[in-house]
N, CA, C, O and the ligand as a Tripos MOL2 file, in Angstrom:
@<TRIPOS>MOLECULE
protein
  201   199    51     0     0
PROTEIN
NO_CHARGES

@<TRIPOS>ATOM
      1 N           5.0410   -3.9390    8.9790 N.3       1 MET1
      2 CA          5.2700   -2.7720    8.0830 C.3       1 MET1
      3 C           5.3740   -3.2820    6.6490 C.2       1 MET1
      4 O           5.9840   -4.3130    6.3670 O.2       1 MET1
      5 N           4.7640   -2.5290    5.7760 N.am      2 THR2
      6 CA          4.8410   -2.8780    4.3580 C.3       2 THR2
      7 C           5.6080   -1.7920    3.6250 C.2       2 THR2
      8 O           5.6320   -0.6370    4.0480 O.2       2 THR2
      9 N           6.2160   -2.1660    2.5500 N.am      3 ASN3
     10 CA          7.0210   -1.2180    1.8180 C.3       3 ASN3
     11 C           6.4250   -0.9150    0.4500 C.2       3 ASN3
     12 O           5.7630   -1.7520   -0.1630 O.2       3 ASN3
     13 N           6.6770    0.2980   -0.0080 N.am      4 CYS4
     14 CA          6.2460    0.7190   -1.3390 C.3       4 CYS4
     15 C           6.9300   -0.1590   -2.3870 C.2       4 CYS4
     16 O           8.1280   -0.4300   -2.3100 O.2       4 CYS4
     17 N           6.1470   -0.5900   -3.3550 N.am      5 GLN5
     18 CA          6.7360   -1.4530   -4.4030 C.3       5 GLN5
     19 C           7.4560   -0.6340   -5.4590 C.2       5 GLN5
     20 O           8.1370   -1.1860   -6.3230 O.2       5 GLN5
     21 N           7.3080    0.6780   -5.3910 N.am      6 GLU6
     22 CA          8.0030    1.5360   -6.3370 C.3       6 GLU6
     23 C           9.3720    1.9590   -5.8060 C.2       6 GLU6
     24 O          10.3870    1.8360   -6.4920 O.2       6 GLU6
     25 N           9.3760    2.4590   -4.5760 N.am      7 CYS7
     26 CA         10.6090    3.0520   -4.0440 C.3       7 CYS7
     27 C          11.0700    2.4010   -2.7330 C.2       7 CYS7
     28 O          12.0840    2.7970   -2.1580 O.2       7 CYS7
     29 N          10.3150    1.4030   -2.2730 N.am      8 ASN8
     30 CA         10.7110    0.6320   -1.0750 C.3       8 ASN8
     31 C          10.6390    1.4390    0.2200 C.2       8 ASN8
     32 O          11.1860    1.0160    1.2390 O.2       8 ASN8
     33 N           9.9780    2.5830    0.1960 N.am      9 THR9
     34 CA          9.7700    3.3380    1.4250 C.3       9 THR9
     35 C           8.7100    2.6520    2.2650 C.2       9 THR9
     36 O           7.6700    2.2590    1.7360 O.2       9 THR9
     37 N           8.9420    2.5000    3.5480 N.am     10 PRO10
     38 CA          7.8770    1.9230    4.3900 C.3      10 PRO10
     39 C           6.6100    2.7590    4.3540 C.2      10 PRO10
     40 O           6.6600    3.9790    4.5100 O.2      10 PRO10
     41 N           5.4750    2.1050    4.1480 N.am     11 ILE11
     42 CA          4.1970    2.8070    4.1050 C.3      11 ILE11
     43 C           3.5080    2.6550    5.4500 C.2      11 ILE11
     44 O           3.2100    1.5380    5.8730 O.2      11 ILE11
     45 N           3.2500    3.7840    6.1350 N.am     12 PRO12
     46 CA          2.5780    3.7000    7.4230 C.3      12 PRO12
     47 C           1.1230    3.2750    7.2490 C.2      12 PRO12
     48 O           0.4320    3.7490    6.3470 O.2      12 PRO12
     49 N           0.6660    2.3830    8.1170 N.am     13 ILE13
     50 CA         -0.7050    1.9400    8.0750 C.3      13 ILE13
     51 C          -1.4170    2.4710    9.3230 C.2      13 ILE13
     52 O          -1.0590    2.1290   10.4500 O.2      13 ILE13
     53 N          -2.4200    3.3040    9.1040 N.am     14 GLU14
     54 CA         -3.0730    3.9640   10.2240 C.3      14 GLU14
     55 C          -3.8440    2.9720   11.0710 C.2      14 GLU14
     56 O          -3.7470    2.9630   12.2980 O.2      14 GLU14
     57 N          -4.6140    2.1340   10.3850 N.am     15 GLU15
     58 CA         -5.3830    1.1580   11.1480 C.3      15 GLU15
     59 C          -4.5740   -0.1220   11.2620 C.2      15 GLU15
     60 O          -3.8080   -0.4660   10.3620 O.2      15 GLU15
     61 N          -4.7470   -0.8150   12.3600 N.am     16 GLU16
     62 CA         -3.9660   -2.0170   12.5600 C.3      16 GLU16
     63 C          -4.2700   -3.0550   11.4760 C.2      16 GLU16
     64 O          -3.3770   -3.7330   10.9670 O.2      16 GLU16
     65 N          -5.5470   -3.1530   11.1440 N.am     17 ILE17
     66 CA         -5.9450   -4.0750   10.0830 C.3      17 ILE17
     67 C          -6.8010   -3.3200    9.0800 C.2      17 ILE17
     68 O          -8.0000   -3.1350    9.2880 O.2      17 ILE17
     69 N          -6.1820   -2.8850    7.9950 N.am     18 PRO18
     70 CA         -6.9810   -2.1640    6.9730 C.3      18 PRO18
     71 C          -7.9100   -3.1340    6.2390 C.2      18 PRO18
     72 O          -7.6630   -4.3400    6.2130 O.2      18 PRO18
     73 N          -8.9610   -2.6090    5.6560 N.am     19 ASP19
     74 CA         -9.8740   -3.4450    4.8950 C.3      19 ASP19
     75 C          -9.2410   -3.8480    3.5760 C.2      19 ASP19
     76 O          -8.4490   -3.1070    2.9930 O.2      19 ASP19
     77 N          -9.6020   -5.0290    3.1190 N.am     20 ILE20
     78 CA         -9.1880   -5.4360    1.7740 C.3      20 ILE20
     79 C          -9.8370   -4.4730    0.7740 C.2      20 ILE20
     80 O         -11.0300   -4.1800    0.8450 O.2      20 ILE20
     81 N          -9.0270   -4.0060   -0.1380 N.am     21 GLY21
     82 CA         -9.5170   -3.0370   -1.1040 C.3      21 GLY21
     83 C          -9.2060   -1.6140   -0.7250 C.2      21 GLY21
     84 O          -9.4020   -0.7020   -1.5280 O.2      21 GLY21
     85 N          -8.7150   -1.4000    0.5050 N.am     22 ALA22
     86 CA         -8.3260   -0.0580    0.9180 C.3      22 ALA22
     87 C          -7.1090    0.3850    0.1050 C.2      22 ALA22
     88 O          -6.2920   -0.4290   -0.3270 O.2      22 ALA22
     89 N          -7.0180    1.6860   -0.0870 N.am     23 ILE23
     90 CA         -5.9010    2.2390   -0.8680 C.3      23 ILE23
     91 C          -4.9320    2.9250    0.0710 C.2      23 ILE23
     92 O          -5.3130    3.7910    0.8590 O.2      23 ILE23
     93 N          -3.6800    2.5270   -0.0220 N.am     24 LEU24
     94 CA         -2.6220    3.1610    0.7650 C.3      24 LEU24
     95 C          -1.6930    3.8940   -0.1880 C.2      24 LEU24
     96 O          -1.2810    3.3500   -1.2120 O.2      24 LEU24
     97 N          -1.3680    5.1240    0.1570 N.am     25 VAL25
     98 CA         -0.5220    5.9530   -0.7140 C.3      25 VAL25
     99 C           0.8580    6.0760   -0.1020 C.2      25 VAL25
    100 O           0.9990    6.3820    1.0820 O.2      25 VAL25
    101 N           1.8630    5.8400   -0.9060 N.am     26 CYS26
    102 CA          3.2330    5.9780   -0.4620 C.3      26 CYS26
    103 C           3.5090    7.4370   -0.1230 C.2      26 CYS26
    104 O           3.2220    8.3160   -0.9360 O.2      26 CYS26
    105 N           4.0630    7.7190    1.0690 N.am     27 PRO27
    106 CA          4.3360    9.1000    1.4500 C.3      27 PRO27
    107 C           5.5070    9.7030    0.7060 C.2      27 PRO27
    108 O           5.6950   10.9200    0.7120 O.2      27 PRO27
    109 N           6.3020    8.8470    0.0600 N.am     28 SER28
    110 CA          7.5100    9.3450   -0.6130 C.3      28 SER28
    111 C           7.2480    9.6410   -2.0830 C.2      28 SER28
    112 O           7.5460   10.7400   -2.5530 O.2      28 SER28
    113 N           6.6900    8.6700   -2.8220 N.am     29 CYS29
    114 CA          6.5640    8.8410   -4.2700 C.3      29 CYS29
    115 C           5.1090    8.9620   -4.7070 C.2      29 CYS29
    116 O           4.8390    9.2570   -5.8710 O.2      29 CYS29
    117 N           4.1710    8.7400   -3.7920 N.am     30 GLY30
    118 CA          2.7580    8.9410   -4.1370 C.3      30 GLY30
    119 C           2.1100    7.7490   -4.8370 C.2      30 GLY30
    120 O           0.9510    7.8260   -5.2450 O.2      30 GLY30
    121 N           2.8470    6.6510   -4.9790 N.am     31 ALA31
    122 CA          2.2790    5.4590   -5.6240 C.3      31 ALA31
    123 C           1.1390    4.9160   -4.7880 C.2      31 ALA31
    124 O           1.2220    4.8660   -3.5610 O.2      31 ALA31
    125 N           0.0680    4.5060   -5.4640 N.am     32 GLU32
    126 CA         -1.0820    3.9420   -4.7570 C.3      32 GLU32
    127 C          -1.0030    2.4350   -4.7480 C.2      32 GLU32
    128 O          -0.6530    1.8000   -5.7420 O.2      32 GLU32
    129 N          -1.3440    1.8690   -3.5790 N.am     33 HIS33
    130 CA         -1.3430    0.4100   -3.4280 C.3      33 HIS33
    131 C          -2.6860   -0.0400   -2.8580 C.2      33 HIS33
    132 O          -3.2420    0.5870   -1.9560 O.2      33 HIS33
    133 N          -3.1830   -1.1290   -3.4020 N.am     34 GLU34
    134 CA         -4.4320   -1.6770   -2.8890 C.3      34 GLU34
    135 C          -4.1090   -2.8080   -1.9360 C.2      34 GLU34
    136 O          -3.2200   -3.6190   -2.1940 O.2      34 GLU34
    137 N          -4.8400   -2.8590   -0.8280 N.am     35 VAL35
    138 CA         -4.6810   -3.9560    0.1260 C.3      35 VAL35
    139 C          -5.3700   -5.1840   -0.4440 C.2      35 VAL35
    140 O          -6.5820   -5.1730   -0.6590 O.2      35 VAL35
    141 N          -4.6130   -6.2350   -0.6900 N.am     36 ILE36
    142 CA         -5.1840   -7.4400   -1.2790 C.3      36 ILE36
    143 C          -5.2650   -8.5800   -0.2720 C.2      36 ILE36
    144 O          -5.9120   -9.5940   -0.5310 O.2      36 ILE36
    145 N          -4.6200   -8.4210    0.8610 N.am     37 ALA37
    146 CA         -4.7130   -9.4360    1.9180 C.3      37 ALA37
    147 C          -4.3610   -8.7530    3.2370 C.2      37 ALA37
    148 O          -3.6340   -7.7610    3.2660 O.2      37 ALA37
    149 N          -4.8860   -9.2990    4.3130 N.am     38 THR38
    150 CA         -4.6760   -8.6190    5.6080 C.3      38 THR38
    151 C          -3.9610   -9.4860    6.6400 C.2      38 THR38
    152 O          -3.6330   -9.0080    7.7260 O.2      38 THR38
    153 N          -3.7210  -10.7320    6.3210 N.am     39 ASP39
    154 CA         -3.0850  -11.6000    7.3120 C.3      39 ASP39
    155 C          -2.1260  -12.5540    6.6350 C.2      39 ASP39
    156 O          -2.5180  -13.6830    6.3400 O.2      39 ASP39
    157 N          -0.8790  -12.1590    6.3720 N.am     40 PRO40
    158 CA         -0.3530  -10.8150    6.6840 C.3      40 PRO40
    159 C          -0.8030   -9.8150    5.6330 C.2      40 PRO40
    160 O          -1.3850  -10.1810    4.6120 O.2      40 PRO40
    161 N          -0.5230   -8.5520    5.9000 N.am     41 ILE41
    162 CA         -0.9210   -7.5150    4.9620 C.3      41 ILE41
    163 C          -0.0920   -7.6160    3.6870 C.2      41 ILE41
    164 O           1.1380   -7.6730    3.7190 O.2      41 ILE41
    165 N          -0.8020   -7.6370    2.5700 N.am     42 GLU42
    166 CA         -0.1350   -7.6290    1.2670 C.3      42 GLU42
    167 C          -0.6870   -6.4740    0.4490 C.2      42 GLU42
    168 O          -1.8880   -6.2050    0.4500 O.2      42 GLU42
    169 N           0.2050   -5.8090   -0.2370 N.am     43 LEU43
    170 CA         -0.1820   -4.6720   -1.0830 C.3      43 LEU43
    171 C           0.0950   -4.9720   -2.5330 C.2      43 LEU43
    172 O           1.0640   -5.6520   -2.8710 O.2      43 LEU43
    173 N          -0.7720   -4.4560   -3.3910 N.am     44 GLU44
    174 CA         -0.5420   -4.5620   -4.8280 C.3      44 GLU44
    175 C          -0.4540   -3.1660   -5.3950 C.2      44 GLU44
    176 O          -1.3300   -2.3310   -5.1680 O.2      44 GLU44
    177 N           0.6230   -2.9150   -6.1430 N.am     45 LEU45
    178 CA          0.8070   -1.5990   -6.7370 C.3      45 LEU45
    179 C          -0.2710   -1.3510   -7.7940 C.2      45 LEU45
    180 O          -0.5450   -2.2070   -8.6350 O.2      45 LEU45
    181 N          -0.8720   -0.1670   -7.7310 N.am     46 ILE46
    182 CA         -1.8620    0.2050   -8.7300 C.3      46 ILE46
    183 C          -1.1600    1.0390   -9.7970 C.2      46 ILE46
    184 O          -0.6540    2.1290   -9.5290 O.2      46 ILE46
    185 N          -1.1430    0.5040  -10.9970 N.am     47 GLU47
    186 CA         -0.5000    1.2120  -12.0980 C.3      47 GLU47
    187 C          -1.4540    2.2620  -12.6290 C.2      47 GLU47
    188 O          -2.5580    1.9370  -13.0670 O.2      47 GLU47
    189 N          -1.0480    3.4870  -12.5930 N.am     48 GLU48
    190 CA         -1.9140    4.5450  -13.0700 C.3      48 GLU48
    191 C          -1.6590    4.8010  -14.5370 C.2      48 GLU48
    192 O          -0.5150    4.8380  -14.9910 O.2      48 GLU48
    193 N          -2.7450    4.9780  -15.2740 N.am     49 GLU49
    194 CA         -2.5980    5.3580  -16.6580 C.3      49 GLU49
    195 C          -2.3170    6.8420  -16.7550 C.2      49 GLU49
    196 O          -2.8800    7.6410  -16.0060 O.2      49 GLU49
    197 N          -1.4500    7.2070  -17.6740 N.am     50 LYS50
    198 CA         -1.1420    8.6130  -17.7950 C.3      50 LYS50
    199 C          -1.5450    9.1410  -19.1670 C.2      50 LYS50
    200 O          -1.3580   10.3240  -19.4530 O.2      50 LYS50
    201 ZN          7.0050    4.9340   -3.0690 Zn       51 ZN51
@<TRIPOS>BOND
     1     1     2 1
     2     2     3 1
     3     3     4 2
     4     3     5 am
     5     5     6 1
     6     6     7 1
     7     7     8 2
     8     7     9 am
     9     9    10 1
    10    10    11 1
    11    11    12 2
    12    11    13 am
    13    13    14 1
    14    14    15 1
    15    15    16 2
    16    15    17 am
    17    17    18 1
    18    18    19 1
    19    19    20 2
    20    19    21 am
    21    21    22 1
    22    22    23 1
    23    23    24 2
    24    23    25 am
    25    25    26 1
    26    26    27 1
    27    27    28 2
    28    27    29 am
    29    29    30 1
    30    30    31 1
    31    31    32 2
    32    31    33 am
    33    33    34 1
    34    34    35 1
    35    35    36 2
    36    35    37 am
    37    37    38 1
    38    38    39 1
    39    39    40 2
    40    39    41 am
    41    41    42 1
    42    42    43 1
    43    43    44 2
    44    43    45 am
    45    45    46 1
    46    46    47 1
    47    47    48 2
    48    47    49 am
    49    49    50 1
    50    50    51 1
    51    51    52 2
    52    51    53 am
    53    53    54 1
    54    54    55 1
    55    55    56 2
    56    55    57 am
    57    57    58 1
    58    58    59 1
    59    59    60 2
    60    59    61 am
    61    61    62 1
    62    62    63 1
    63    63    64 2
    64    63    65 am
    65    65    66 1
    66    66    67 1
    67    67    68 2
    68    67    69 am
    69    69    70 1
    70    70    71 1
    71    71    72 2
    72    71    73 am
    73    73    74 1
    74    74    75 1
    75    75    76 2
    76    75    77 am
    77    77    78 1
    78    78    79 1
    79    79    80 2
    80    79    81 am
    81    81    82 1
    82    82    83 1
    83    83    84 2
    84    83    85 am
    85    85    86 1
    86    86    87 1
    87    87    88 2
    88    87    89 am
    89    89    90 1
    90    90    91 1
    91    91    92 2
    92    91    93 am
    93    93    94 1
    94    94    95 1
    95    95    96 2
    96    95    97 am
    97    97    98 1
    98    98    99 1
    99    99   100 2
   100    99   101 am
   101   101   102 1
   102   102   103 1
   103   103   104 2
   104   103   105 am
   105   105   106 1
   106   106   107 1
   107   107   108 2
   108   107   109 am
   109   109   110 1
   110   110   111 1
   111   111   112 2
   112   111   113 am
   113   113   114 1
   114   114   115 1
   115   115   116 2
   116   115   117 am
   117   117   118 1
   118   118   119 1
   119   119   120 2
   120   119   121 am
   121   121   122 1
   122   122   123 1
   123   123   124 2
   124   123   125 am
   125   125   126 1
   126   126   127 1
   127   127   128 2
   128   127   129 am
   129   129   130 1
   130   130   131 1
   131   131   132 2
   132   131   133 am
   133   133   134 1
   134   134   135 1
   135   135   136 2
   136   135   137 am
   137   137   138 1
   138   138   139 1
   139   139   140 2
   140   139   141 am
   141   141   142 1
   142   142   143 1
   143   143   144 2
   144   143   145 am
   145   145   146 1
   146   146   147 1
   147   147   148 2
   148   147   149 am
   149   149   150 1
   150   150   151 1
   151   151   152 2
   152   151   153 am
   153   153   154 1
   154   154   155 1
   155   155   156 2
   156   155   157 am
   157   157   158 1
   158   158   159 1
   159   159   160 2
   160   159   161 am
   161   161   162 1
   162   162   163 1
   163   163   164 2
   164   163   165 am
   165   165   166 1
   166   166   167 1
   167   167   168 2
   168   167   169 am
   169   169   170 1
   170   170   171 1
   171   171   172 2
   172   171   173 am
   173   173   174 1
   174   174   175 1
   175   175   176 2
   176   175   177 am
   177   177   178 1
   178   178   179 1
   179   179   180 2
   180   179   181 am
   181   181   182 1
   182   182   183 1
   183   183   184 2
   184   183   185 am
   185   185   186 1
   186   186   187 1
   187   187   188 2
   188   187   189 am
   189   189   190 1
   190   190   191 1
   191   191   192 2
   192   191   193 am
   193   193   194 1
   194   194   195 1
   195   195   196 2
   196   195   197 am
   197   197   198 1
   198   198   199 1
   199   199   200 2
@<TRIPOS>SUBSTRUCTURE
     1 MET1         2 RESIDUE 1 A MET
     2 THR2         6 RESIDUE 1 A THR
     3 ASN3        10 RESIDUE 1 A ASN
     4 CYS4        14 RESIDUE 1 A CYS
     5 GLN5        18 RESIDUE 1 A GLN
     6 GLU6        22 RESIDUE 1 A GLU
     7 CYS7        26 RESIDUE 1 A CYS
     8 ASN8        30 RESIDUE 1 A ASN
     9 THR9        34 RESIDUE 1 A THR
    10 PRO10       38 RESIDUE 1 A PRO
    11 ILE11       42 RESIDUE 1 A ILE
    12 PRO12       46 RESIDUE 1 A PRO
    13 ILE13       50 RESIDUE 1 A ILE
    14 GLU14       54 RESIDUE 1 A GLU
    15 GLU15       58 RESIDUE 1 A GLU
    16 GLU16       62 RESIDUE 1 A GLU
    17 ILE17       66 RESIDUE 1 A ILE
    18 PRO18       70 RESIDUE 1 A PRO
    19 ASP19       74 RESIDUE 1 A ASP
    20 ILE20       78 RESIDUE 1 A ILE
    21 GLY21       82 RESIDUE 1 A GLY
    22 ALA22       86 RESIDUE 1 A ALA
    23 ILE23       90 RESIDUE 1 A ILE
    24 LEU24       94 RESIDUE 1 A LEU
    25 VAL25       98 RESIDUE 1 A VAL
    26 CYS26      102 RESIDUE 1 A CYS
    27 PRO27      106 RESIDUE 1 A PRO
    28 SER28      110 RESIDUE 1 A SER
    29 CYS29      114 RESIDUE 1 A CYS
    30 GLY30      118 RESIDUE 1 A GLY
    31 ALA31      122 RESIDUE 1 A ALA
    32 GLU32      126 RESIDUE 1 A GLU
    33 HIS33      130 RESIDUE 1 A HIS
    34 GLU34      134 RESIDUE 1 A GLU
    35 VAL35      138 RESIDUE 1 A VAL
    36 ILE36      142 RESIDUE 1 A ILE
    37 ALA37      146 RESIDUE 1 A ALA
    38 THR38      150 RESIDUE 1 A THR
    39 ASP39      154 RESIDUE 1 A ASP
    40 PRO40      158 RESIDUE 1 A PRO
    41 ILE41      162 RESIDUE 1 A ILE
    42 GLU42      166 RESIDUE 1 A GLU
    43 LEU43      170 RESIDUE 1 A LEU
    44 GLU44      174 RESIDUE 1 A GLU
    45 LEU45      178 RESIDUE 1 A LEU
    46 ILE46      182 RESIDUE 1 A ILE
    47 GLU47      186 RESIDUE 1 A GLU
    48 GLU48      190 RESIDUE 1 A GLU
    49 GLU49      194 RESIDUE 1 A GLU
    50 LYS50      198 RESIDUE 1 A LYS
    51 ZN51       201 GROUP 0 **** ****
């Protein structure tokens, strides 16, 4: 299980092994994370410009 880097909410991963570059969205705060590694899974927070 990986956690949101914004609010630390666990982010559910639908596929057991997501593709590198896949985008996972935090269900709590909506922050987007890019999968940068899969073994183990590592996420990088995508900073959105406003
Ligand atoms: Zn979050």
